[in-house]
N, C-alpha and C positions, 0 to 999 in steps of 0.2 A: 504494500500500500504506500501511498505517497506520504511525504513529510507533513502535509496539511490534511490529516485524516480527521474529519469532523463527525460528531454524533449529534443527534437532535434530542433535546429534552422538551417535554410538553409542559406548558404552564397554563394557568387558568386563562391568561390573556392571549396566548398564542404559543409560538415555538421560539426556542433560542438555540443557536448553534454553539457548541462548546468543543474545545479542542481536547482530544484524548491525551493522556500523559504518555510520552514515549517509553517504550520498553528499554530497560537498561541493556547496554552492550556487554557481551561476555568479556571476562578479564583478558587483556592483551590485544583486543580488537580495537582498531582506531577507525575513525571515519575519514573519508577523503574530502574534507570540506574545503571550500574556497577561502583564500586568504588575500589580504591586501598586499600591494607591492612593498609597503613599508615593513610588514611582518616578514616577508621573504628576505628583504635586504638586511634586516636586523639579524635574522637567523643565519644567513650566509656569511655575514661579517664576523661571526664568531670563529669561523674556520678559514676564511679567505681575507687576507689583510690588504688586498688591493683596493683601497678606499675610492680611488678615482674611478676605477672600473665599475665598482658597485654604484657610485653616484651617477655615472654615465648611463648605466643600465636602468636605474630608476627613472631618469629623465626620458630615455628611449621608450621604456614600457608605458609610462603614464602619459607623456606628451605626444610622442610620435605614433605609437601603436594605439593609445587611448584605452589601455587595459586597466580597469579598476579592481578587478578580482579575478583570480584564477587558482587552480589547484597547484600545490607545491611542485608536482612533477612538470606541469606546464611551464611554470616559472623557471625551473631548472633547465628545461630544454631551451627556453628563450635566452637564458643567461649564457648557455653554451654557444648558442648561435651568435649572440652579441659579442662574446669574448673572442670569437674566431673570425669575426667580420673583417673584411678587408676595407681599409679606408682610402 
């Protein structure tokens, strides 16, 4: 089912949609949620000390590509593409 799974409760005056509580994930399972470019750049800066490259990547992703949210894997692929781009 989708993330926005709704049920309907009947009231005296009509009906009201309520959101079901999500089921907890098993231990060790993570979701592949989208993140902002800021989050990805902060995360990658912990292991990659090329601050100018990371800053340029942030500008390229947000201003040139117009990407506001993506999965971490998508950002990693874009970072690889950006870091090997010929100028």
